[in-house]
C-alpha positions in Angstrom: -92.3 29.7 -26.9 -89.0 30.3 -26.3 -86.6 28.7 -28.6 -82.7 28.0 -28.3 -80.7 30.6 -30.3 -80.7 29.3 -33.5 -78.1 30.1 -36.7 -81.3 30.9 -39.2 -82.7 33.8 -36.8 -83.4 37.0 -37.3 -83.9 39.9 -35.3 -87.6 41.1 -35.2 -87.1 43.8 -31.8 -84.1 45.4 -30.3 -85.6 47.0 -27.4 -84.5 48.7 -23.9 -88.6 49.2 -23.0 -89.3 45.6 -21.1 -92.9 46.6 -21.4 -92.7 46.8 -25.4 -90.6 43.3 -25.4 -92.8 41.8 -23.2 -95.9 42.7 -25.1 -94.3 41.6 -28.8 -93.2 38.1 -27.1 -96.8 37.5 -26.2 -98.2 38.5 -29.1 -96.0 35.6 -31.1 -96.9 33.3 -27.9 -100.2 33.6 -29.0 -99.8 33.2 -32.8 -97.6 30.2 -31.8 -94.6 32.1 -33.5 -91.0 30.3 -31.5 -89.1 32.9 -30.7 -85.8 33.6 -28.6 -85.5 36.4 -26.3 -81.4 37.5 -26.1 -79.8 40.5 -23.8 -77.9 42.1 -26.6 -75.7 44.5 -23.7 -76.8 45.6 -19.9 -79.6 47.8 -21.5 -81.3 46.6 -24.5 -83.3 43.1 -25.2 -83.7 41.0 -28.8 -86.5 39.2 -29.8 -85.7 36.7 -32.9 -87.7 34.6 -34.9 -86.7 31.9 -37.4 -86.1 33.1 -41.0 -89.0 30.9 -42.0 -91.7 32.7 -39.1 -90.1 36.0 -40.1 -92.4 37.7 -42.1 -95.4 36.0 -39.8 -94.0 37.7 -37.0 -93.6 41.1 -38.4 -97.2 40.8 -39.7 -98.7 39.8 -36.6 -97.0 42.7 -34.3 -98.2 45.0 -36.9 -101.4 43.7 -36.9 -102.1 44.0 -33.1 -100.4 47.7 -33.4 -102.9 48.5 -36.6 -106.1 46.5 -34.4 -104.6 48.5 -31.1 -103.5 52.1 -31.8 -106.7 54.2 -30.7 -106.5 51.3 -27.3 -107.2 52.4 -24.7 -109.8 54.7 -25.7 -110.0 58.3 -24.5 -112.8 59.6 -22.1 -115.4 61.5 -23.8 -115.2 65.1 -24.0 -117.9 67.0 -22.0 -119.7 68.7 -24.2 -120.5 72.2 -23.1 -122.4 73.8 -26.1 -125.7 75.5 -24.0 -128.6 76.8 -26.6 
């Protein structure tokens, strides 16, 4: 969900990577956490959430990263063993 920028908002991510920006926005949206995306300069974007949602937002992003740290799975290595 996108919100209007609020005075009580805190940044949780600043990035120039559009994939990272959209992924984190998707994670927050899936968790029902309202957030704002603003362009901070010609290259960087920032995601902010309210102070009340800050810890939950960081926990959701952290949980997603932990759950997906080895994804996508690498294809199995060929076994060159021959007795």
